[in-house]
N, C-alpha and C positions, 0 to 999 in steps of 0.2 A: 503494499499499499504505500501511496507518495504520502510524503511526510506532513503535507499540509491536509490531503484527506484524513490521515490519521489524526492530527490536532481536530479537525472537523468533526469527527466521528466521536470524539471525545468531549466535544462541546467547550473546547478551548479557544476557539477563534473569537473574538470581539469584534475587531477591525482589522482590516489589512489594506494597503495601499496596491492596487494594480495586482490583484490576486491571480488572474491567469500567467501576467508577467512572472509573478515571483516563482508559481508553480514550474513555469518555462526554466527560469533560472536555477532553481534547486535541481530540475531534472539532468540539466546539461552541466552544469559546473558544482564544484565544491567550492562552498564561500563560507566567510567568518560571519558569524552571527553574535551580536552581543547583547546583554543585559546588565544592567548597573545596578550596584546595592551600596546606598550610601550608609557609612559606619554611624548611625546614631544611636547604637548601643554596643556593647560588648558581646553581642551575639546574633545571629540569624535568629529569626522567630517562623512559625509554620504558613505565616504569611508569605513569606518568602520562597515557599517551596515549587509554587506553580512556575515562576520563571526560573528557577536553579533546575527543575526536571525538565522544563522545555529545552533549556541548554542541552542537558543530557539526551532528549529524545533527538534532537538535530545532530548531536555526536554520533548517535549510533546510526543515523540515516547518511553518515558519510561526512557532515560538514563539520566547521571547526567552530566550537564554542568559546568566546571571549567573555569571561566574567570579570567586570571592572568593579573594583570597588573604589568608592570617590573619596580618596583621601584628600582631594581639593572641595568637591562639591559638598562634601560631607561637613567642610567650615564653614558654608554660606547657607544651607537650608533650603530643601525643596518647598515650594509653597503648595504643591498637588495634594489636593485631598484634605487640606487641613483648613480649620477655622481660625488659628491664631497663629503668630510666628513661633516656630521653634528654638529652644533656648540654645546658645551658641556655646560649643564646647572648644578647649583650649586645643592647640596644634598637638601637643604632645598625647592626650588623651583621644584625638580622633587617629593618631598614627598607631597608638597601641589596638585600637578597637580595628583599625584598618587590617593590622595583622593576625588579629584573631579571626576574623571573618573569611580573608584569604585562606587559613588552615581549615575552616568548617567547609567553604566550597570545594576542597580539595576530596573531600570524602563523597561527592557526586559526581565530579567528572573525572575523566581518564586524562592526564598530563603526560603519560608515560607511552601511550600507543605509537607507533612509528607512523601511521598514516594520516590522523587527523587529532594530533594532540590538542588539549584545551589550553587555553594561555590565559593566565591570570595578569591583570594589567591594574594601575594606579594612575589615577588621573592628575594625581599630583605632580608625577612625572613630566607633564607635559605644560599644565597651567600653573603650578607653584614658581616657575622663573618668568612668566610672562612680563613684559614689558606693558602696561596698561596704555599708554600712547599709540603705539603700533597695534596693538589689539583692538581699540577702539576705531581707530582709522580702519584696519584691514578687516576685522570681524564684525564689528558693532554697526558698522554702516550698511549691513545687509538686515538688520531690523527695524521695519518701522514700528512707530510707537504704536499706531491704529492695530496693526498686525500683532504684536503682544498681548494689548489689551482686550483682544477679542478671545485669546486664549482662555478656556476656562479655569487653569490654574490661577491666572490673575484674576479674571474678572469676577470669580467667586469670592476673591478676598477684596476687593474695592470699598465695599460697604464698611466690613471690619479693619481694615487698614492693611497696607504690605509694604515693606520697607523697600528701599531702593536694593539693599542686600538681596533678599528674597526675589525681587523682580529681574535681577540680573542672571538667577539660575537657570533661565530657559536658554540664554545666550552660552552659559558655560556646558550644558548637556548638550546642545547643538555643536558647539566646538569639539567635543569628546566623539561624536559620530564622525565629523568629519576627519578628525586626526585618525580614528581606526579606520576609516574608509582610505585614508591615503596610505597608512603604512601595514594595515594588517589584511587587506583584501575584505574588509567588513562591508558587508551590503545589506545587512538586514539586523534592525535594532526590534528588540521585542520587550515587552514592559505590561504592567497592569492598565487597565481601561485609564485611570487617571494619568498614566504618562502619554495620551494621544498625542496632546498639543505639543509638548516636548519632542516628540518623536517627528512629526510632521515639520516641526521648525528645523529640525536638524536635515531632514531631507530637503528643504527649502534653501538652506545653507549650503549644502553640497552642491545643489542644482546652479546657484550662483555663484560659487568659487570654481567648480570643477568643468561647468559649461554646460547648456541646456540642450544644445543640438544632438539630434539623434544621431548615437555612433560614436560621439566624442569621447566619452569616458562611459564606463558599465554604469547601469542605472542601480539605484539605492532603493531599499523597501523599509516598511515598517508594518508591525503588527503587535495587536494586544489581546490581551486575555480579558475574560469576563470579570467583574468584581466577584470574589467569593461570598455568598451570603448563606446564612443558614435559615433553613425554613420556621425557626420557631421566633424569630425576628433578632434573635440576639447576634452580637457579633464574632463574627469567625475568628480563632484563633486566641481567644480568651476563656477563662475558665474563672472559677471564683479566687483561686490565687493569683491571676494575673495572667501575663501573656504567656504562652506557651512555646517556651525556647526550644533550639535545636542543641544547645549546651547542656549536657547532663549534670553539670553543677549547678545549672539555674532552674530545669525542669527534670528533674529524675526519669529514666528511661520506665518506671511502672507510672509515674504520673502522665508520661507520655501517651504510653501503650492505653491507660485508662480514659484518656481524653478521645481517644478514636473508638473504643470500644463502646463508649457511651454515645456515639452519633446517634443524632435524631434518625428515626425509621426513614424519615422522608427523604434524609440527605444522604445515607449510606451508598447508594448506587452511584450516585452523581460523584462522590467523594472518591470513589474506585476508579471512576474513569480520569478524575483530576489527578489523584495523587499516587498511583500505582503503575505499574508497567504491565499489569495483567492485561492480557488480549482482550478485544471486546466480545469475542466468543466467550470466554471464561466469565466477564462479568455478566453476560446477560445468564448465564448458568445460575450464577450467585444470585441474580436478582429474581430467576424463576423460584430458585430454593426459598429466597426469603419471602417470595410471594404464598408458598405452599405452606411453610412452616414458619412464620415470623419469630414465634418463641424460641427457637434454635439457636437465631443469632449467627448464622453461618457468615453473612455477608460482613457483619460487624467484627466478628473475628478475625476474618481475613484482613478487611481495611486495615485493623490493627498490627497484625501480624506484618502485613507488607511493608506499611510504612515506618513501623518501629525497627524493622530489620534493616530498611533502607538508611536511616538515620542514624541508629546506635549500633548495628551490627547484630550478629545470630546470639552472641553469648548473652547480651544486654537483654534482646528478646526474650530469652527463655529464663532470665531472672524475672522479667515482669510477668511472664505466665506462671512462674512459680509462685510469687506473691500473690497474684490473683486467686490461684488456686486454693490457695493455703488460707486466705483471708475468707472465701468462700465455704471452704469444708471445715474452719476452724482448726486445720491442722497445723499448727505455728512452727513444732519443734524441728521441722525440717528444714526450716529456712536457714541461709547463712545470715553472719553480721551486715554485710552490706546490703542484701534484700531487706534484712530488718529496718535498716536505715532509711531504705526509701519507701517501704511499706507503709511506715509508723512514721513517718516524718512531721506529721501536723496533728499527731495525736497527744494527748497529755503527758508529760514525762516527769519523772522523779528520780534524783539519785540519790542512792543508798550509800551511805557510808561503811556499815557494819558489813562482815563476809556474811554473817546469818543473822538471820531476822525473822520473829514470828510473825504468821502471816497476819492474825490480827491486827497487831501493832502496824505493820506496814500497811495494810488496808486504810488504817486512820491517817497515818503520818502522809501517805501519798495523795490524800483525798479522794479515795476511790469510795471509802464508806465514811459516813459522816459522822460516825461515833464507833464505841467498841462494841455495845449493844447491836449497833446496825450491821457491823461487821459479822458478829456471830450468827445474826440471822440471816445474812447474804450467804455465809459459808453453809449454815444449816440447810437453806432452802434449793443449795445447788447452783447459785448463780455465780460463783467465783470459778474462773477458769485459769489454770495456770498452763501457759504456753499451748492453749487448747484442750486441755486435760481438766474435768471438772476435780475440783478441792474441797471435800467434806471434812476434812480433818480439824479439828478445833485448834489442836497442839501443832499444826502444821509449821514447820521452820524453812524458809526460803534459804537456800544455802547454795554454795558453788555447783552442785549437782542439778540444780534447776537451770541454771544460766544457759544461754545459748551462747557457744564459742566463748565461754566465760566473761561474757559482756553484759547480756539482755536477758530480760524476763518481762514475757507479755503477760499482762493480766487482764482478763475481759471480766467484766460485770455485766450480767444480763446477756442479750444477744448481739448488741453492737457496741458496747462502750468499751475501747480498748485503752489499756495505758502502757506505758513504756518506762520500766525500771532499767536505770543503768547502774553498772557496779564498777 
């Protein structure tokens, strides 16, 4: 299947300039395709997955993905899709975040293949040393004020206000496209639907700078993806704890897995098309299974497995599955210390100073039971579980024999209230 046809079959094409011309170009030549990622944080989040995976899809189709991390544009701030100005970060912080993002992108793109290796670039390399007078004369002259004001990224901000700093972002991103067109055979820029104005501005700059006559220079193209939305109206990529990051230290693989497995039934098939490399045939089979037996949640499980494996690898995926199964069954004792840290990251915790501690005293001190009397009733009624096993011994002493890898004890009160004890 042609790469554009595949993207369309997955619902991934929102807008494209000269679709037939682009399809012909992609069929006849191997070209560079770029998408930009500004370092506005020290990690990518799942909102970045669509363009990242699209670059990978183009690479598998024989083209060269160019992952641009905006070490320069990250110092300016993109007004697209925002109601207010971004907070500007220092150059040192932006550089640190740029390095981290480049490392994350290397997980998804093949930089080693001999045929069409991916390229990582930083636009600070060509923007950072620009002389403002030649830049304004040579590049700025191509941008009419009315043209810029008509772009959604600017016009949507006029009432609330936009600084000259963010106003110039369009020019800088356009210059990125021109630079990559000239030096990296980059013929296509891709991005979210909010980037359409910036992409088409870049195409216009290339046309003006490189010649508009047919046959003078190869043509450049632009394409955008649809805005990812959730059927329940909530913002995609957010959970109760905040953004879902690709960095395992910010969002654990277990939390990441849980986000995907809890996908709304109305979204799961769409997300299988968007975020996995499963074939259209495989996804249709999962859709049929989901329609026939939605309670089995096969499509949700497959989505969570595929995306977690893609982002965190097989080992972390298995950890996430182990934690999920242990919490569902209540069999905690088989978990490793690392799995416990992930699975019980947000439950109430209590540090125990003594090596051995009576269960009744421990329940009260850790705030699990409100009093010794309540603790005795909880134990008597079978409401207390230690590492998944019910404990009804009044004289039970929690000792080193109860600890998982010598560090943790998980106490559950009732069906769902978990507490993490550390030693």
